[in-house]
C-alpha positions as CSV (number, residue, x, y, z in Angstrom):
1,X,115.4,120.9,104.3
2,X,114.8,122.9,101.1
3,X,114.3,126.5,101.9
4,X,111.6,128.8,100.4
5,X,114.4,131.0,98.9
6,X,116.1,128.1,97.3
7,X,112.9,126.9,95.7
8,X,112.1,130.4,94.4
9,X,115.6,131.1,93.0
10,X,115.6,127.9,90.9
11,X,112.3,128.6,89.2
12,X,111.3,130.9,86.3
13,X,110.3,134.4,87.2
14,X,106.5,134.0,87.1
15,X,106.7,130.7,89.0
16,X,108.9,132.5,91.6
17,X,106.1,135.0,92.2
18,X,103.4,132.4,92.5
19,X,105.7,130.1,94.6
20,X,106.8,132.9,97.0
21,X,103.2,134.1,97.5
22,X,101.9,130.5,98.2
23,X,104.9,129.8,100.4
24,X,104.1,132.9,102.5
25,X,100.6,131.6,102.8
26,X,101.9,128.3,104.1
27,X,104.1,130.0,106.6
28,X,101.2,132.2,107.8
29,X,98.5,129.5,108.1
30,X,100.6,126.7,109.6
31,X,102.4,129.0,112.1
32,X,99.0,130.1,113.3
33,X,97.6,126.5,113.4
34,X,100.3,125.0,115.6
35,X,101.6,127.9,117.7
36,X,99.7,126.9,120.9
37,X,101.3,123.5,121.0
38,X,104.5,124.4,122.9
39,X,102.6,126.6,125.4
40,X,99.9,124.1,126.4
41,X,101.4,123.9,129.9
42,X,101.1,127.7,130.3
43,X,97.6,127.6,129.0
44,X,96.7,124.8,131.4
45,X,98.1,126.9,134.3
46,X,96.4,130.1,133.2
47,X,92.9,128.5,132.8
48,X,93.3,125.8,135.5
49,X,93.0,122.9,133.1
50,X,94.3,119.4,132.9
51,X,96.5,118.4,129.9
52,X,93.5,116.8,128.0
53,X,91.4,119.9,128.3
54,X,94.3,122.2,127.4
55,X,95.0,120.1,124.3
56,X,91.6,121.2,122.9
57,X,93.4,124.4,121.8
58,X,95.0,122.2,119.1
59,X,92.2,119.6,118.7
60,X,89.4,122.1,118.1
61,X,91.4,123.9,115.4
62,X,92.5,120.8,113.5
63,X,89.0,119.2,113.7
64,X,87.5,122.4,112.4
65,X,90.0,122.3,109.5
66,X,89.0,118.7,108.8
67,X,85.3,119.5,108.7
68,X,85.8,122.7,106.6
69,X,88.4,121.5,104.0
70,X,86.0,119.9,101.5
71,X,83.2,122.6,101.6
72,X,85.8,125.3,101.1
73,X,87.4,123.5,98.2
74,X,84.0,123.3,96.6
75,X,83.3,127.0,97.4
76,X,86.6,127.9,95.6
77,X,85.2,126.3,92.4
78,X,82.4,128.9,92.5
79,X,84.1,132.1,93.8
80,X,87.7,131.6,92.7
81,X,90.7,129.9,94.4
82,X,92.7,133.1,94.9
83,X,89.8,134.7,96.8
84,X,89.6,131.7,99.2
85,X,93.3,131.7,99.8
86,X,93.5,135.4,100.6
87,X,90.5,135.1,102.9
88,X,92.1,132.1,104.5
89,X,95.4,133.7,105.4
90,X,94.0,137.1,106.5
91,X,91.3,135.5,108.7
92,X,93.6,133.0,110.4
93,X,96.1,135.8,111.2
94,X,93.4,138.1,112.4
95,X,92.0,135.4,114.7
96,X,95.6,134.9,116.0
97,X,95.8,138.5,117.0
98,X,92.7,138.1,119.1
99,X,93.9,135.0,120.9
100,X,96.0,136.9,123.5
101,X,92.8,138.9,124.4
102,X,90.7,135.8,125.1
103,X,89.1,136.4,128.6
104,X,88.3,132.7,129.0
105,X,89.2,129.3,127.6
106,X,85.9,128.8,125.8
107,X,86.4,132.1,124.0
108,X,89.9,131.0,123.0
109,X,88.5,127.7,121.6
110,X,86.0,129.7,119.5
111,X,88.8,131.7,118.0
112,X,90.9,128.5,117.4
113,X,87.9,126.9,115.6
114,X,87.7,130.0,113.4
115,X,91.4,129.7,112.7
116,X,91.0,126.0,111.8
117,X,88.2,126.8,109.3
118,X,90.3,129.6,107.9
119,X,93.4,127.4,107.5
120,X,91.2,124.8,105.7
121,X,90.8,127.4,102.9
122,X,94.4,127.3,102.1
123,X,95.0,123.6,102.8
124,X,92.2,122.5,100.5
125,X,92.8,124.9,97.7
126,X,96.6,125.7,97.5
127,X,97.7,122.7,95.4
128,X,94.7,123.1,93.0
129,X,95.5,126.9,92.6
130,X,99.1,126.0,91.7
131,X,97.9,123.4,89.2
132,X,95.8,126.1,87.5
133,X,98.5,128.8,87.5
134,X,101.6,127.0,86.3
135,X,102.3,124.4,83.7
136,X,103.3,120.8,84.4
137,X,107.0,121.6,83.9
138,X,106.9,124.2,86.6
139,X,104.4,122.6,89.0
140,X,107.0,120.6,91.0
141,X,108.9,123.8,91.8
142,X,105.7,125.6,92.8
143,X,104.5,122.8,95.0
144,X,107.9,122.5,96.5
145,X,107.7,126.2,97.6
146,X,104.3,125.6,99.1
147,X,105.4,122.5,101.0
148,X,108.5,124.3,102.2
149,X,106.3,127.2,103.5
150,X,104.0,124.7,105.3
151,X,107.0,123.0,106.9
152,X,108.8,126.3,107.8
153,X,105.5,127.8,109.1
154,X,104.7,124.8,111.4
155,X,108.3,124.9,112.8
156,X,108.4,128.7,113.2
157,X,105.0,128.9,115.0
158,X,106.1,126.3,117.5
159,X,109.6,127.6,118.1
160,X,108.5,131.2,118.1
161,X,105.9,130.6,120.8
162,X,108.1,128.3,122.8
163,X,111.0,130.7,122.9
164,X,109.0,133.8,123.8
165,X,106.6,132.2,126.3
166,X,109.2,132.1,129.1
167,X,110.2,135.8,129.2
168,X,106.9,137.2,127.8
169,X,104.2,134.8,128.8
170,X,101.9,132.8,126.6
171,X,99.7,135.7,125.5
172,X,102.6,137.7,124.1
173,X,104.0,134.6,122.6
174,X,100.8,134.1,120.7
175,X,100.9,137.8,119.7
176,X,104.5,137.4,118.3
177,X,103.4,134.4,116.1
178,X,100.3,136.3,115.0
179,X,102.3,139.3,113.9
180,X,104.6,137.0,111.8
181,X,101.5,135.3,110.3
182,X,99.9,138.7,109.5
183,X,103.1,139.9,107.7
184,X,103.2,136.8,105.6
185,X,99.4,137.0,105.0
186,X,99.7,140.6,103.8
187,X,102.5,139.6,101.4
188,X,100.3,136.8,100.0
189,X,97.3,139.2,99.6
190,X,99.4,141.8,97.8
191,X,101.4,139.5,95.5
192,X,99.3,136.4,94.7
193,X,98.3,136.5,91.0
194,X,94.6,136.3,90.1
195,X,93.3,132.8,89.6
196,X,91.5,131.6,86.5
197,X,87.8,132.4,86.3
198,X,85.7,130.2,88.7
199,X,83.9,127.2,87.4
200,X,80.1,127.9,87.0
201,X,77.2,126.3,85.3
202,X,76.8,122.6,85.1
203,X,76.4,120.9,88.4
204,X,78.7,118.0,89.2
205,X,76.6,116.4,91.9
206,X,76.0,113.1,90.1
207,X,79.6,112.8,89.0
208,X,80.6,113.7,92.5
209,X,78.7,110.8,94.0
210,X,80.5,108.4,91.7
211,X,83.9,109.9,92.7
212,X,83.1,109.5,96.3
213,X,82.1,105.8,95.7
214,X,85.5,105.3,94.1
215,X,87.4,107.3,96.7
216,X,86.0,105.1,99.5
217,X,87.0,101.9,97.9
218,X,88.8,99.1,99.9
219,X,92.1,99.8,98.2
220,X,92.2,103.3,99.7
221,X,90.9,102.6,103.2
222,X,94.4,101.6,104.6
223,X,95.9,104.9,103.5
224,X,93.1,106.8,105.3
225,X,93.6,104.6,108.4
226,X,97.3,105.4,108.3
227,X,96.6,109.1,108.0
228,X,94.2,109.2,110.9
229,X,95.9,106.8,113.3
230,X,99.5,108.0,112.6
231,X,98.6,111.7,112.8
232,X,96.6,111.1,116.0
233,X,99.6,109.3,117.5
234,X,102.0,112.0,116.4
235,X,100.0,115.0,117.7
236,X,99.1,113.2,121.0
237,X,102.8,112.8,121.7
238,X,103.8,116.4,120.8
239,X,100.8,117.8,122.7
240,X,102.0,116.1,125.9
241,X,105.7,116.7,125.2
242,X,105.7,120.2,126.7
243,X,104.1,118.9,129.9
244,X,106.5,116.1,130.3
245,X,109.7,118.1,129.4
246,X,108.8,121.0,131.7
247,X,107.8,118.8,134.7
248,X,110.0,116.9,137.1
249,X,112.3,115.1,136.8
250,X,113.3,116.8,133.5
251,X,112.1,120.3,134.5
252,X,113.2,122.1,131.3
253,X,112.5,125.8,130.7
254,X,109.8,126.4,128.0
255,X,112.4,127.6,125.6
256,X,114.6,124.5,126.0
257,X,111.6,122.2,125.8
258,X,110.5,123.8,122.5
259,X,113.8,122.7,120.9
260,X,112.2,119.3,120.6
261,X,110.3,120.7,117.6
262,X,113.6,120.9,115.7
263,X,112.9,117.2,115.1
264,X,110.6,118.4,112.3
265,X,113.7,119.0,110.1
266,X,114.3,115.3,110.2
267,X,110.7,114.8,109.1
268,X,111.3,116.9,106.1
269,X,114.3,114.8,105.2
270,X,112.6,111.5,105.8
271,X,109.5,112.3,103.8
272,X,111.7,113.3,100.8
273,X,113.6,110.0,101.2
274,X,110.4,107.9,101.4
275,X,110.2,107.7,97.6
276,X,113.5,105.9,97.4
277,X,112.5,103.5,100.2
278,X,109.3,102.8,98.3
279,X,111.1,102.0,95.1
280,X,113.5,99.6,96.9
281,X,111.1,97.8,99.1
282,X,107.7,98.2,97.5
283,X,104.8,100.3,98.8
284,X,103.5,98.0,101.6
285,X,106.9,97.0,103.1
286,X,108.0,100.7,103.0
287,X,104.9,101.9,104.8
288,X,105.1,99.2,107.4
289,X,108.8,100.0,108.0
290,X,107.9,103.7,108.4
291,X,105.1,102.9,110.9
292,X,107.4,100.6,112.9
293,X,110.1,103.2,113.0
294,X,107.5,105.6,114.4
295,X,106.6,103.0,117.0
296,X,110.2,102.4,118.0
297,X,110.7,106.1,118.5
298,X,107.6,106.3,120.6
299,X,108.8,103.6,122.9
300,X,112.2,105.2,123.2
301,X,110.6,108.4,124.6
302,X,109.6,106.4,127.7
303,X,113.2,106.2,128.7
304,X,114.3,108.3,131.7
305,X,117.5,110.0,130.4
306,X,116.8,113.2,128.5
307,X,119.1,112.3,125.6
308,X,117.1,109.1,124.9
309,X,113.8,111.1,125.1
310,X,115.1,113.5,122.5
311,X,116.4,110.7,120.3
312,X,113.0,109.1,120.6
313,X,111.2,112.2,119.3
314,X,113.7,112.5,116.4
315,X,113.1,108.8,115.4
316,X,109.3,108.9,115.7
317,X,109.2,112.2,113.8
318,X,111.3,110.8,110.9
319,X,109.1,107.7,110.8
320,X,105.9,109.6,110.9
321,X,106.6,111.9,108.1
322,X,107.9,109.1,105.9
323,X,104.6,107.2,106.6
324,X,102.6,110.4,105.8
325,X,104.4,110.8,102.5
326,X,103.9,107.1,101.6
327,X,100.2,107.2,102.5
328,X,99.8,110.2,100.3
329,X,101.5,108.4,97.5
330,X,99.3,105.4,98.1
331,X,96.2,107.6,97.6
332,X,97.6,109.1,94.4
333,X,98.5,105.7,93.0
334,X,95.4,103.8,94.0
335,X,92.6,106.3,93.2
336,X,91.2,106.3,89.7
337,X,92.3,109.6,87.9
338,X,88.7,111.0,87.9
339,X,88.5,110.5,91.7
340,X,92.0,111.5,92.7
341,X,91.0,114.9,94.0
342,X,88.2,113.5,96.0
343,X,90.4,110.8,97.5
344,X,93.0,113.4,98.4
345,X,90.3,115.4,100.2
346,X,89.2,112.3,102.0
347,X,92.7,111.6,103.1
348,X,93.1,115.2,104.4
349,X,89.8,114.8,106.3
350,X,91.0,111.6,108.0
351,X,94.4,113.1,108.7
352,X,93.1,116.2,110.5
353,X,90.2,114.3,112.2
354,X,92.9,112.0,113.6
355,X,94.9,115.0,114.7
356,X,92.0,116.5,116.6
357,X,90.5,113.4,118.2
358,X,93.8,111.5,118.7
359,X,95.7,114.5,120.0
360,X,93.0,115.3,122.6
361,X,92.4,111.7,123.7
362,X,96.2,111.1,124.1
363,X,96.6,114.3,126.1
364,X,93.8,113.2,128.4
365,X,95.4,109.8,128.9
366,X,98.7,111.5,129.8
367,X,97.0,113.8,132.2
368,X,95.3,111.0,134.1
369,X,97.8,108.1,133.8
370,X,101.2,109.4,132.7
371,X,103.6,109.1,129.8
372,X,103.9,105.3,129.8
373,X,100.2,104.8,129.3
374,X,100.2,107.4,126.6
375,X,102.9,105.6,124.7
376,X,101.0,102.3,125.2
377,X,97.9,103.9,123.6
378,X,100.0,105.3,120.7
379,X,101.7,102.0,120.2
380,X,98.2,100.3,119.9
381,X,97.1,102.9,117.3
382,X,100.3,102.4,115.2
383,X,99.9,98.7,115.3
384,X,96.3,99.0,114.1
385,X,97.7,101.1,111.2
386,X,100.2,98.3,110.4
387,X,97.5,95.7,110.5
388,X,95.3,97.7,108.1
389,X,98.2,98.0,105.6
390,X,99.0,94.3,105.8
391,X,95.4,93.2,105.6
392,X,94.9,95.3,102.4
393,X,98.1,93.8,100.8
394,X,96.9,90.2,101.7
395,X,93.4,90.8,100.3
396,X,94.8,91.9,96.9
397,X,92.9,95.2,97.0
398,X,96.0,97.2,96.3
399,X,97.2,97.7,92.7
400,X,100.9,96.9,92.1
401,X,103.4,99.8,92.4
402,X,104.6,101.0,89.0
403,X,106.7,104.0,90.0
404,X,107.5,105.8,93.3
405,X,105.1,108.7,93.8
406,X,106.2,110.1,97.2
407,X,106.9,113.8,97.6
408,X,108.0,115.8,100.6
409,X,104.7,116.4,102.5
410,X,106.1,117.7,105.8
411,X,104.3,120.5,107.5
């Protein structure tokens, strides 16, 4: 996985400053967003919840992110992208510091919803800010730093909470992650260069309606389906992973169970390699292969021996991130240039709505019926995604692939 430092060293000086500040923002926001995932069993015990209810700690935040991402991207056009990013990182970190003090689960969910809205500010604006700040020749390096920060942040949040929850309890575990997030947020606020003046004046409502009509065309619907169904499957499995790994017969300690999140490193590698797979097989076969790999890993997690369970998570993580990267590339290739930003926003909306709804529904199924039924539900979702891709290819709604467009989109 490409580190934030490596990205920064290889770039020119001004791009290093921008890239480091945005990478710190990614670490801050995505560490905050996913920190509760490894401690869901402790949350369930503390508040006397079943797995489905406990998983709302993730689902509420990601659903709030999905709902807020497009409005905040529009707001940034009026008030400036830097202002929205700084508000995003500071607010999400501040909400994280309040999480350990939550006297009840409903209060914790309100704070998590606030975090989700705050993270949406960075998720919806970060790439556009970089496009404004650096030239085309430097954009790849800057975006690489941002994606590395997102990936590192998601992993650090999960591992940090998982490793500290055993000796310190879930409240202090959340506090440790929040402190890391606040330090990164402060760095971003102090070093992020000013953005270009905000866009004012002429309204774009009429043009925006046309862009949405193009962004919702049949050639893009399969990519949105993959984003929602695959992300819902992925989050459902990882939400329930802590419960399964810490319960009999596996009975792992929370710190040991959290090691499953190291599989995210494979996701970073597979998403980077997805472009080569796309250029060899074509867009549709590559995406189907990635989804079937995710399905194979999902089924492997149903095995009894711990090594096979761990291998299953590694395989499904690699497959999921490859599918995510390929679906992003599908949107970029299929959307008309004037609607590309709108289509990317629609994909992000489906992606995080899938995370919230699918993650919560999957955890509820696990809590009431067990792991085998959860994997059966996930398998059905993934097969639906495969059918959507194949149906689009057969209908001729997808434009031919001209060049691989995949990038590392892991987070």
